[in-house]
C-alpha positions as CSV (number, residue, x, y, z in Angstrom):
1,M,0.0,0.0,0.0
2,T,2.8,2.3,0.9
3,S,4.6,1.4,-2.3
4,I,1.6,2.2,-4.5
5,S,1.1,5.6,-2.7
6,L,4.7,6.6,-3.3
7,T,4.4,5.6,-6.9
8,N,1.3,7.7,-7.4
9,L,2.9,10.7,-5.6
10,A,5.9,10.5,-7.9
11,L,3.7,10.4,-11.0
12,A,1.7,13.3,-9.8
13,F,4.9,15.5,-9.4
14,A,6.1,14.3,-12.8
15,V,3.0,15.3,-14.8
16,A,2.1,18.4,-12.7
17,P,2.2,21.7,-14.7
18,G,5.1,24.0,-14.1
19,P,4.6,27.3,-12.2
20,V,2.4,29.7,-14.1
21,A,4.1,33.0,-15.1
22,G,2.7,35.8,-13.0
23,P,2.4,39.5,-14.0
24,A,6.0,40.2,-12.8
25,D,7.5,37.4,-14.9
26,A,5.4,38.3,-17.9
27,T,6.8,41.8,-18.0
28,E,10.5,40.8,-17.5
29,V,11.4,40.7,-21.2
30,P,9.6,43.9,-22.1
31,K,11.5,45.7,-19.3
32,A,14.8,44.5,-20.6
33,A,13.8,45.7,-24.1
34,E,12.7,49.0,-22.7
35,A,16.1,49.5,-21.0
36,V,17.9,49.0,-24.3
37,N,15.9,51.8,-25.9
38,E,16.3,54.3,-23.0
39,P,18.4,57.4,-23.9
40,P,22.0,57.1,-22.8
41,S,21.5,60.2,-20.7
42,S,19.3,58.2,-18.3
43,S,22.3,56.1,-17.2
44,V,25.2,58.6,-17.5
45,V,24.7,62.3,-17.2
46,L,27.6,64.2,-18.7
47,P,28.6,67.4,-16.8
48,D,27.4,70.6,-18.5
49,L,29.8,73.3,-17.4
50,G,30.3,75.5,-20.4
51,T,29.6,79.3,-20.7
52,I,26.0,78.4,-21.5
53,R,24.5,75.5,-19.6
54,Y,21.5,73.4,-20.8
55,H,21.1,71.0,-17.8
56,D,22.2,70.7,-14.2
57,P,23.0,67.9,-11.7
58,T,19.7,66.6,-10.3
59,R,20.4,63.9,-7.8
60,P,21.1,64.8,-4.1
61,K,24.8,65.3,-3.2
62,Q,25.7,65.3,-7.0
63,T,28.5,67.7,-7.7
64,W,30.2,68.7,-11.0
65,L,33.6,70.3,-11.1
66,G,35.7,71.4,-14.1
67,V,38.9,73.2,-15.0
68,D,39.2,74.9,-18.5
69,T,42.1,76.5,-20.3
70,G,41.9,78.3,-23.5
71,G,43.4,80.9,-25.8
72,I,42.7,83.4,-28.6
73,V,45.1,84.8,-31.2
74,V,44.0,87.6,-33.5
75,P,46.5,88.3,-36.4
76,A,47.7,91.9,-37.0
77,A,45.8,92.0,-40.4
78,T,42.4,91.5,-38.7
79,S,42.9,93.1,-35.3
80,G,42.4,96.6,-36.4
81,L,45.3,97.7,-34.3
82,G,48.1,96.9,-36.8
83,R,49.6,94.3,-34.4
84,R,48.8,90.8,-33.2
85,V,46.5,90.5,-30.2
86,W,46.3,87.4,-28.0
87,S,44.5,86.3,-24.9
88,A,44.8,83.2,-22.6
89,Y,42.8,82.1,-19.6
90,A,42.2,79.5,-17.0
91,A,38.7,78.9,-15.6
92,P,37.6,76.6,-12.7
93,T,33.8,75.9,-12.9
94,W,31.3,74.1,-10.7
95,A,27.7,73.1,-10.1
96,L,26.0,71.3,-7.2
97,V,22.5,70.5,-6.0
98,L,21.4,73.0,-3.4
99,L,17.8,71.9,-2.8
100,P,15.4,69.5,-4.6
101,R,14.8,71.1,-8.0
102,V,17.4,73.9,-7.2
103,T,21.0,74.0,-8.3
104,I,23.8,76.6,-7.8
105,G,26.8,77.0,-10.1
106,G,29.6,79.3,-10.9
107,R,32.5,80.0,-13.2
108,H,35.7,81.9,-12.2
109,K,38.1,83.0,-14.9
110,L,41.6,84.5,-14.9
111,S,42.5,86.1,-18.3
112,W,45.6,87.7,-19.7
113,Y,45.3,90.1,-22.7
114,D,48.2,91.4,-24.7
115,A,48.0,93.9,-27.5
116,G,51.7,94.9,-27.7
117,N,51.7,98.2,-26.0
118,V,48.8,97.3,-23.6
119,R,48.6,94.3,-21.3
120,L,45.7,93.4,-19.0
121,R,44.9,90.9,-16.3
122,I,41.2,90.5,-15.9
123,H,39.3,88.5,-13.2
124,S,35.8,87.2,-14.0
125,H,33.3,85.6,-11.7
126,E,29.8,84.3,-12.4
127,L,27.2,82.9,-10.0
128,E,24.0,81.4,-11.2
129,L,20.9,79.9,-9.5
130,S,18.8,77.5,-11.6
131,G,16.0,75.1,-11.2
132,R,13.2,73.1,-12.7
133,T,9.5,74.1,-12.9
134,M,8.3,71.2,-14.9
135,K,7.6,67.8,-13.4
136,Q,10.2,65.1,-14.2
137,Q,9.5,64.0,-17.7
138,R,11.3,61.4,-19.8
139,R,12.0,63.5,-22.9
140,I,11.9,67.1,-22.0
141,R,13.4,69.3,-19.2
142,D,13.3,73.0,-18.5
143,R,15.9,75.2,-16.8
144,P,15.0,78.7,-15.6
145,A,18.0,80.6,-14.2
146,I,19.0,83.9,-12.7
147,G,22.6,85.1,-12.2
148,M,25.3,87.7,-12.1
149,E,28.7,88.1,-13.8
150,V,31.5,90.5,-13.0
151,H,34.6,91.2,-15.3
152,D,37.2,93.2,-13.4
153,V,40.5,94.7,-14.7
154,Q,43.0,94.0,-11.9
155,L,46.2,95.0,-13.6
156,S,47.1,97.1,-16.7
157,V,50.5,97.7,-18.3
158,V,50.6,100.5,-20.8
159,D,53.9,101.1,-22.6
160,G,55.8,99.3,-19.9
161,V,54.2,101.2,-17.0
162,D,52.1,99.3,-14.4
163,F,48.7,100.8,-13.5
164,R,46.5,99.3,-10.8
165,L,43.1,100.5,-11.8
166,G,40.1,100.7,-9.6
167,G,36.5,100.5,-10.7
168,I,37.2,99.4,-14.2
169,R,34.7,96.5,-14.5
170,D,31.4,95.5,-16.0
171,V,28.5,93.9,-14.1
172,V,25.9,91.8,-15.8
173,L,22.6,90.7,-14.3
174,H,20.7,88.1,-16.4
175,L,17.5,86.1,-16.4
176,G,17.0,83.2,-18.6
177,Y,14.9,80.2,-19.6
178,G,15.4,77.2,-21.8
179,L,14.4,73.6,-22.6
180,E,16.2,70.4,-23.5
181,H,14.4,67.9,-25.7
182,D,15.3,64.2,-26.4
183,L,14.6,64.0,-30.1
184,T,15.7,60.4,-30.2
185,P,17.4,58.1,-27.7
186,W,20.8,59.5,-28.9
187,L,20.0,63.1,-30.1
188,Q,19.2,66.1,-27.9
189,L,18.2,69.6,-28.8
190,G,18.6,72.4,-26.2
191,W,17.8,76.1,-26.6
192,R,18.0,79.1,-24.2
193,T,17.0,82.7,-24.2
194,Q,18.5,85.2,-21.8
195,L,17.8,88.9,-21.0
196,R,20.9,90.8,-19.7
197,Q,21.3,94.2,-18.1
198,V,24.8,95.5,-18.2
199,W,26.7,98.3,-16.4
200,V,30.1,98.9,-17.9
201,F,32.3,101.9,-17.0
202,R,29.7,104.7,-16.5
203,D,27.3,103.4,-19.1
204,T,24.6,100.7,-19.5
205,Q,23.7,98.1,-22.0
206,R,20.6,96.0,-22.6
207,Q,21.2,92.6,-24.2
208,A,19.3,89.6,-25.5
209,R,21.1,86.3,-26.0
210,V,19.7,83.3,-27.9
211,S,21.4,80.0,-28.2
212,A,20.7,76.4,-29.5
213,R,22.7,73.2,-29.1
214,L,22.4,69.9,-31.0
215,A,24.1,67.1,-29.0
216,L,24.8,63.5,-30.2
217,R,25.1,60.7,-27.7
218,A,25.9,57.8,-30.0
219,W,27.9,56.2,-27.1
220,D,27.0,56.3,-23.5
221,R,29.9,58.3,-22.1
222,H,30.6,60.5,-25.1
223,R,28.9,63.7,-26.4
224,F,29.4,65.6,-29.6
225,A,27.7,69.0,-29.7
226,L,27.3,71.9,-32.1
227,E,26.1,75.2,-30.7
228,A,25.1,78.5,-32.2
229,V,24.8,81.7,-30.1
230,G,23.5,85.2,-31.1
231,F,23.7,88.5,-29.1
232,Y,21.7,91.7,-29.7
233,V,23.3,94.6,-27.8
234,N,21.7,98.0,-27.2
235,R,24.1,100.6,-25.8
236,S,23.7,104.0,-24.2
237,A,24.1,107.0,-26.5
238,N,27.5,108.1,-25.1
239,Q,29.8,105.1,-24.4
240,A,33.2,105.4,-22.7
241,G,36.3,105.1,-25.0
242,E,36.0,105.5,-28.8
243,P,32.5,105.8,-30.3
244,V,30.8,102.4,-30.8
245,P,27.4,101.7,-32.5
246,R,24.3,102.0,-30.3
247,N,22.9,98.7,-31.7
248,S,24.8,95.7,-32.9
249,L,24.5,91.9,-33.5
250,H,27.2,89.3,-32.7
251,G,27.4,85.6,-33.3
252,Q,29.3,82.5,-32.2
253,V,29.5,78.9,-33.4
254,L,31.0,76.2,-31.2
255,G,31.9,72.6,-31.6
256,E,32.5,70.5,-28.5
257,Y,33.5,66.9,-27.5
258,T,32.9,65.7,-24.0
259,W,33.8,62.3,-22.4
260,I,33.4,61.1,-18.8
261,G,35.0,57.9,-17.5
262,A,33.6,55.2,-15.2
263,R,35.2,56.9,-12.2
264,G,33.6,60.2,-12.9
265,V,36.6,61.9,-14.4
266,G,36.7,63.0,-18.0
267,L,37.7,65.7,-20.4
268,V,36.3,68.3,-22.8
269,I,37.7,69.8,-26.0
270,S,36.1,72.6,-28.0
271,A,36.7,75.2,-30.6
272,R,34.6,78.3,-31.4
273,Y,34.4,81.1,-34.0
274,C,33.2,84.6,-32.9
275,T,32.3,87.6,-35.0
276,S,33.5,90.1,-32.4
277,F,36.0,90.2,-29.5
278,L,33.8,89.1,-26.7
279,S,31.1,91.8,-27.4
280,G,28.0,91.0,-25.4
281,E,29.8,88.2,-23.5
282,A,32.3,90.5,-21.7
283,P,31.6,94.2,-22.4
284,I,34.7,95.3,-20.5
285,Y,36.6,94.8,-23.8
286,E,34.6,97.3,-25.8
287,I,36.9,100.2,-25.3
288,R,37.5,100.5,-29.1
289,S,35.1,100.1,-32.0
290,E,37.6,97.7,-33.6
291,S,36.7,95.0,-31.0
292,L,33.1,94.9,-32.5
293,R,34.5,94.0,-35.9
294,T,37.3,91.6,-35.0
295,H,36.6,88.0,-36.0
296,Y,38.6,85.3,-34.2
297,G,38.8,81.7,-33.2
298,E,39.3,80.1,-29.8
299,V,40.4,76.6,-28.7
300,L,39.5,75.2,-25.2
301,A,40.6,72.0,-23.4
302,G,39.5,71.1,-19.9
303,L,38.9,68.4,-17.3
304,R,35.5,67.3,-15.9
305,F,34.7,65.6,-12.5
306,A,31.3,64.2,-11.5
307,W,30.7,63.0,-7.9
308,E,27.8,61.8,-5.9
């Protein structure tokens, strides 16, 4: 009797149906497929620490740091001064999460300018508070921001004589808004508008800046970007220095490559072309009308650090 019962029990286990797939098991494959199609930015967020920023760190305790170095050379034939002009700079930059949906960031720049008979050392500082007003969405993010910039002449050498100038600076207050769209899992479009009020020497300026950036994320830790920037500048009637136009338009085109490693350390390399010598961006340089007509190219290389 015991032998028959054990035999029947073994047969029952042998022919019994396997476990029925529940809701969790049924969705396992679609979840894996969905993860493959997620945009690369969902897993690795590359630091955005350029002059114009399209997104910020979002996770608590997330911090971005960067160090940029760059230079400008304007040949004598195009400088309008009859001699070569060059400028070099070093710029630490940073951003960190201050509160949920609120980020603070800054950029600090030490620049050297040489026009032969005139040499300048200029200190620049920027502080910006930004956030998010839209609820977290998969394919679109906004970035309102308010900030201030200061460009200050700390040392001037004219014909070999040192001058330590006081009060030679510009101050820029700006208010901006922009969106970043995921057009495809690997292609992002960002745009920004910014209104800028400027005090330079004893004068004022009113500016509008518009920019757009197309970024390719074909690989998870790499970004190739192409950016276009336009400035409209309205100046006071009587500007310090030589006469300059009351209204002018200026443009910039920038190409950039960014990479971040598995340990959160990476690099950035970029080049840009500008139709004027920092007009709009740093009005302190507008002491001569030639600066508004001087075209030049700039190369930048820097490091990036992303921590949590």
